[in-house]
matplotlib code that plots the C-alpha trace (Angstrom):
import matplotlib.pyplot as plt

x = [27.9, 24.4, 21.4, 17.5, 15.3, 11.7, 9.0, 5.4, 4.9, 1.8, 1.7, -1.7, -3.4, -5.9, -9.3, -9.9, -8.1, -6.9, -5.5, -3.8, -2.2, -1.3, 0.3, 2.4, 3.3, 4.6, 6.8, 8.1, 8.7, 11.0, 12.8, 13.3, 14.9, 17.2, 18.3, 18.6, 20.8, 22.8, 22.1, 24.4, 21.7, 18.0, 16.6, 12.9, 12.0, 9.0, 5.5, 6.7, 3.3, 0.1, -0.2, 2.1, 0.2, -0.4, -2.4, -0.7, -0.7, 0.9, 3.7, 4.3, 4.6, 6.8, 9.2, 9.5, 10.7, 13.1, 14.5, 15.2, 17.0, 19.2, 20.1, 21.2, 23.4, 21.5, 21.0, 17.9, 17.9, 14.7, 12.8, 9.2, 6.7, 3.6, 1.5, 3.9, 5.1, 4.0, 4.0, 5.1, 8.0, 7.1, 6.0, 6.7, 9.7, 11.2, 10.5, 12.1, 15.2, 15.3, 15.1, 18.1, 16.3, 16.6, 18.3, 16.3, 18.7, 16.8, 19.6, 19.6, 20.3, 19.5, 22.4, 22.2, 18.8, 19.9, 18.8, 22.0, 21.5, 24.0, 25.0, 24.7, 27.8, 27.8, 31.1, 31.7, 28.3, 26.9, 23.1, 21.2, 17.5, 14.6, 11.0, 7.8, 5.0, 1.3, 0.0, 3.4, 4.7, 8.2, 8.5, 9.1, 12.0, 13.6, 14.1, 16.7, 18.5, 22.3, 24.5, 27.2, 30.3, 31.4, 34.3, 35.1, 31.8, 29.0, 26.1, 22.4, 19.7, 16.4, 13.3, 9.5, 8.1, 6.8, 9.3, 7.9, 9.1, 7.5, 4.0, 4.4, 1.5, -0.2, -0.5, 0.5, 3.5, 6.5, 10.3, 12.4, 14.8, 17.6, 17.6, 18.3, 21.9, 23.9, 24.3, 25.0, 21.5, 18.2, 15.9, 12.4, 9.0, 5.5, 4.4, 3.1, 4.4, 7.3, 9.9, 13.7, 15.7, 19.3, 19.6, 16.5, 14.1, 10.7, 10.9, 7.3, 4.7, 5.5, 1.7, -1.2, -2.8, -6.4, -8.8, -8.1, -4.3, -5.0, -6.6, -3.9, -0.8, -1.9, 1.2, 4.1, 7.7, 11.0, 14.6, 18.0, 20.8, 24.6, 27.3, 28.7, 25.7, 23.2, 19.5, 17.1, 13.4, 11.8, 8.0, 6.1, 3.4, 1.7, -1.9, -3.6, -6.1, -9.2, -11.3, -14.7, -16.9, -20.6, -23.4, -26.5, -29.9, -32.2, -31.0, -33.9, -32.5, -28.9, -27.8, -28.7, -27.3, -24.0, -23.8, -24.3, -21.4, -19.2, -19.7, -17.9, -14.7, -11.9, -12.0, -9.8, -7.2, -7.9, -8.6, -11.8, -12.8, -16.5, -17.1, -20.7, -21.9, -25.0, -28.2, -30.7, -34.1, -35.6, -34.7, -32.1, -28.3, -29.4, -31.5, -28.3, -27.3, -23.5, -23.4, -24.8, -22.3, -19.4, -20.5, -20.8, -17.4, -15.9, -17.4, -15.5, -12.2, -11.9, -9.2, -10.8, -13.9, -14.1, -16.9, -17.2, -20.7, -19.6, -20.7, -24.1, -26.5, -30.3, -31.8, -32.3, -36.1, -36.0, -34.2, -36.5, -38.2, -37.4, -33.7, -34.5, -34.9, -32.7, -30.4, -30.8, -27.0, -27.1, -30.3, -28.7, -25.6, -27.6, -29.7, -26.6, -25.0, -28.1, -28.4, -24.7, -23.0, -19.2, -16.3, -15.4, -18.8, -17.5, -15.1, -17.9, -18.4, -14.6, -14.3, -17.3, -15.9, -12.6, -14.5, -16.3, -13.0, -13.0, -10.3, -8.5, -8.2, -5.3, -4.6, -3.4, -5.5, -2.6, -1.8, -5.5, -5.6, -2.4, -3.9, -7.2, -5.5, -3.1, -6.0, -7.8, -4.8, -4.6, -8.2, -8.0, -4.4, -3.9]
y = [-7.8, -9.1, -7.0, -7.4, -4.8, -4.7, -2.1, -1.4, -3.8, -1.9, -3.6, -3.2, -2.1, -4.8, -4.7, -8.4, -9.9, -13.0, -10.9, -8.6, -11.7, -13.0, -9.7, -9.9, -13.6, -12.5, -9.9, -12.5, -14.8, -12.3, -11.6, -15.3, -15.7, -12.8, -14.5, -17.9, -16.7, -14.3, -11.2, -8.3, -5.8, -5.0, -2.0, -1.0, 1.6, 3.2, 2.2, -0.3, 0.6, 1.5, 4.7, 6.9, 5.5, 1.8, -0.5, -1.2, -5.0, -4.4, -2.3, -5.0, -7.8, -5.7, -4.7, -8.5, -9.3, -6.3, -7.6, -11.0, -9.2, -7.3, -10.5, -11.9, -8.9, -7.7, -3.9, -2.3, 1.0, 2.6, 5.7, 6.8, 6.3, 8.0, 6.1, 6.1, 9.7, 12.4, 16.1, 16.6, 14.4, 12.1, 8.5, 5.0, 4.9, 7.2, 4.7, 1.9, 4.1, 5.1, 1.4, 0.7, -1.6, 0.5, 3.6, 6.2, 7.1, 10.5, 13.0, 16.1, 19.9, 22.9, 24.4, 27.0, 25.7, 22.1, 19.4, 17.6, 14.0, 12.9, 9.3, 6.7, 4.6, 0.9, -0.8, -0.3, 0.9, 4.5, 4.6, 7.8, 8.2, 10.6, 9.9, 9.6, 12.1, 12.3, 12.7, 12.5, 15.8, 14.4, 14.6, 18.2, 17.9, 15.0, 17.1, 19.0, 16.4, 15.8, 13.4, 14.3, 12.5, 9.1, 8.1, 4.4, 3.2, 1.2, 3.8, 3.0, 5.6, 4.8, 6.5, 6.2, 7.7, 7.1, 6.9, 8.3, 5.3, 2.8, 4.3, 5.9, 7.9, 8.7, 12.2, 11.9, 13.4, 11.4, 11.6, 11.3, 8.6, 10.1, 13.2, 11.3, 11.0, 8.1, 5.2, 1.6, 0.6, 2.5, 0.9, 2.0, 1.8, 3.1, 1.4, -2.2, -3.6, -5.5, -3.1, -3.7, -1.5, -0.3, -1.3, 0.6, -1.8, -1.5, -3.9, -4.7, -5.0, -7.6, -8.5, -7.1, -4.2, -4.6, -6.9, -5.5, -6.0, -9.6, -10.4, -8.8, -9.8, -12.7, -12.6, -10.4, -10.0, -8.8, -8.8, -10.0, -8.2, -8.0, -5.3, -7.6, -7.1, -9.8, -8.9, -11.8, -11.4, -13.7, -14.4, -14.9, -17.5, -18.4, -18.8, -19.2, -16.7, -18.0, -15.4, -16.5, -14.5, -15.0, -13.2, -12.8, -11.7, -12.9, -12.1, -13.9, -17.2, -15.9, -17.2, -20.9, -20.6, -19.4, -22.0, -24.8, -23.2, -22.9, -26.7, -27.3, -25.6, -26.5, -23.8, -25.3, -22.8, -20.4, -16.7, -16.5, -13.4, -13.6, -11.2, -10.7, -8.9, -8.4, -6.3, -7.5, -8.4, -9.3, -8.5, -6.3, -6.8, -7.1, -10.1, -12.1, -13.5, -13.0, -14.0, -17.4, -17.6, -16.7, -19.3, -22.1, -21.1, -21.4, -24.9, -25.8, -24.6, -21.2, -19.1, -15.6, -14.6, -11.3, -10.1, -7.7, -6.4, -3.3, -4.5, -5.9, -3.2, -2.4, -1.8, 1.9, 1.6, 0.8, 4.0, 6.4, 8.8, 11.9, 11.5, 11.0, 14.7, 15.9, 18.1, 16.5, 17.0, 20.6, 21.1, 19.3, 21.6, 24.8, 23.9, 23.1, 26.4, 28.3, 26.6, 26.4, 29.5, 29.2, 30.5, 27.0, 26.1, 27.2, 24.2, 21.6, 20.9, 20.3, 18.1, 16.0, 15.6, 14.3, 12.0, 10.4, 9.2, 5.4, 3.0, 2.0, -1.5, -3.2, 0.0, -0.8, 0.6, 2.5, 4.1, 5.0, 6.7, 8.7, 9.9, 10.9, 12.8, 14.5, 15.8, 16.9, 18.8, 20.7, 21.9, 22.5, 24.1, 25.6]
z = [2.2, 1.9, 2.9, 2.8, 1.2, 2.7, 2.0, 2.5, 5.5, 6.6, 9.9, 11.6, 8.4, 7.8, 9.7, 9.3, 12.3, 10.3, 7.5, 9.9, 11.4, 8.1, 7.1, 10.3, 9.5, 6.2, 7.9, 10.4, 7.5, 5.7, 9.0, 9.7, 6.3, 7.2, 10.4, 8.9, 6.0, 8.3, 6.4, 7.3, 7.6, 6.8, 4.9, 5.3, 2.7, 4.3, 5.7, 8.3, 9.9, 8.3, 10.3, 12.5, 15.6, 15.1, 17.5, 20.6, 20.0, 16.6, 18.2, 20.9, 18.2, 16.0, 18.8, 19.6, 16.1, 16.0, 19.4, 17.8, 14.9, 17.4, 19.2, 16.0, 15.4, 12.3, 12.3, 10.7, 8.8, 7.7, 6.6, 7.0, 4.3, 3.4, 5.9, 9.0, 8.2, 10.6, 9.9, 13.5, 12.9, 15.6, 15.2, 16.6, 14.2, 16.8, 19.6, 17.7, 17.2, 20.9, 21.9, 19.8, 17.4, 14.2, 12.8, 10.8, 8.1, 7.2, 7.8, 5.6, 5.6, 3.3, 1.5, -1.3, -2.3, -2.3, 0.0, 1.2, 2.4, 5.0, 5.1, 7.9, 7.7, 8.4, 7.7, 4.0, 3.2, 3.1, 3.4, 2.5, 3.0, 2.5, 3.8, 1.9, 2.6, 2.3, -1.3, -2.9, -1.5, -1.1, -4.9, -4.8, -2.3, -4.2, -7.3, -5.4, -3.3, -3.4, -1.5, 0.9, -0.4, 0.9, -1.3, -1.5, 0.1, -1.4, -1.7, -1.0, -1.5, 0.3, -1.0, -0.5, -3.7, -7.2, -10.1, -13.4, -15.5, -13.1, -13.9, -17.3, -18.6, -15.3, -14.2, -10.6, -8.6, -9.7, -9.9, -13.0, -12.1, -14.3, -12.0, -8.8, -7.5, -8.7, -6.2, -6.3, -5.2, -4.8, -2.2, -3.0, -1.3, -1.9, -5.2, -4.7, -7.9, -9.4, -10.6, -11.0, -13.3, -13.3, -9.5, -8.7, -6.9, -5.3, -2.4, -1.4, -0.4, 2.3, 2.0, -0.2, 1.8, 0.6, -1.2, -4.7, -4.1, -2.8, -6.0, -8.2, -6.3, -4.2, -2.0, -0.7, -1.7, -0.4, -1.8, -0.7, -2.4, -2.1, -2.6, -5.2, -7.5, -6.5, -6.6, -5.7, -5.2, -2.6, -2.7, 0.5, -0.2, 3.1, 2.1, -1.4, -2.7, -4.5, -6.5, -7.6, -9.9, -10.2, -12.0, -10.0, -11.4, -8.6, -5.2, -3.6, -4.5, -4.7, -1.4, -2.1, -5.6, -4.2, -1.5, -4.2, -6.2, -3.2, -2.6, -5.8, -4.7, -2.4, 0.2, 2.8, 4.2, 1.3, 1.3, -0.6, -2.5, -3.6, -6.4, -7.5, -10.6, -12.7, -12.9, -10.4, -11.9, -8.6, -5.0, -3.5, -2.6, 1.0, 0.2, -0.2, 3.2, 3.4, 7.0, 5.9, 3.1, 5.4, 7.9, 5.3, 3.9, 7.3, 7.8, 4.6, 6.2, 4.5, 6.1, 5.3, 3.6, 1.6, -0.6, -3.4, -4.7, -6.3, -9.8, -8.6, -9.5, -9.8, -13.1, -14.0, -13.9, -10.2, -9.2, -7.3, -9.8, -7.8, -8.8, -12.5, -13.3, -16.1, -14.0, -10.6, -9.8, -10.6, -8.5, -5.5, -5.9, -6.2, -3.2, -1.1, -2.0, -1.1, 2.4, 3.1, 1.8, 1.6, -0.5, -1.5, -3.0, -6.4, -6.3, -6.0, -9.7, -10.2, -7.2, -8.2, -11.7, -10.2, -7.8, -10.9, -12.1, -12.6, -11.8, -15.1, -16.1, -14.5, -12.4, -9.0, -6.1, -4.6, -8.0, -8.5, -5.0, -5.9, -9.1, -7.4, -4.5, -6.9, -9.0, -5.8, -4.6, -7.9, -7.3, -3.7, -3.6, -7.1]

ax = plt.figure().add_subplot(projection="3d")
ax.plot(x, y, z, "-o")
ax.set_aspect("equal")
plt.show()
């Protein structure tokens, strides 16, 4: 039997309408391949939606695609991810299941301290699943899972979590793969990276979920596998991503300079990421007319215009002198404590220290977020 493995679709996640549409087109592309190749079934390993309650238009479009799958006699098996997971247990995944468009394979019971996962049987395949949760909380449950036996069947385990060996060296909640139950295929979601080891595979993302991922990954992926051992990665390349880096020292002439530079580029049908860096010797960031830059880019046929000015800074000498006192941070904290007494004020220095963490070189945004929230949890919930 042949099956598709999708994960981290994050439908409805982009705020830019054209990129939200491109995200959905990537999802449709993957499902069209499934129908064209007459795949036996589809797995979605979490984060089908970007939230438990996605926009209504996203829901309508998604249901239409699931309807087409059902008419093609291709069943869908899924689990919730950290984004579409709901503590209440209610989300639009339930509506999909009630409509007969998908089956949530999360079925488990407590027994003698163990968490026993029960299989969903489809022909000669047993599919087990456990959902992802906010800030990696599923990790502590996964350490005690066991599988209800299904002798003679091809076993698939669906998880939405972080494997320790996928991100070695990072202090975030993660699972030791050697402690997971032995199965024939582990369909993973959550990490947006290329990982394929001992038939453990991260399937997505179907499309990058933010500008940083667009720059790093450029396109989405999914897998088609078989019970005979085939594992094939499919790339979803619909639009090209063009990243341009420019150093700006004078923002008063920055707009004209950037337009002249953009004229040298082929922008047609590209996703443009304009990254500006440098120490401004004259003017402010707001002196750069990004509306004019975006308008010009669109006249050149650009598909989507994104900007990044995080590395465009003022020289130290121009910072307001009242903030240059030696212990200004301590003074602000002390004043806040005096005017807002609260038992949690003692945590402020530790929290600020964590929020000063910098993203490591080549560290994916989602990994950085996980590391940040893990450390915050250690302070807030010791």
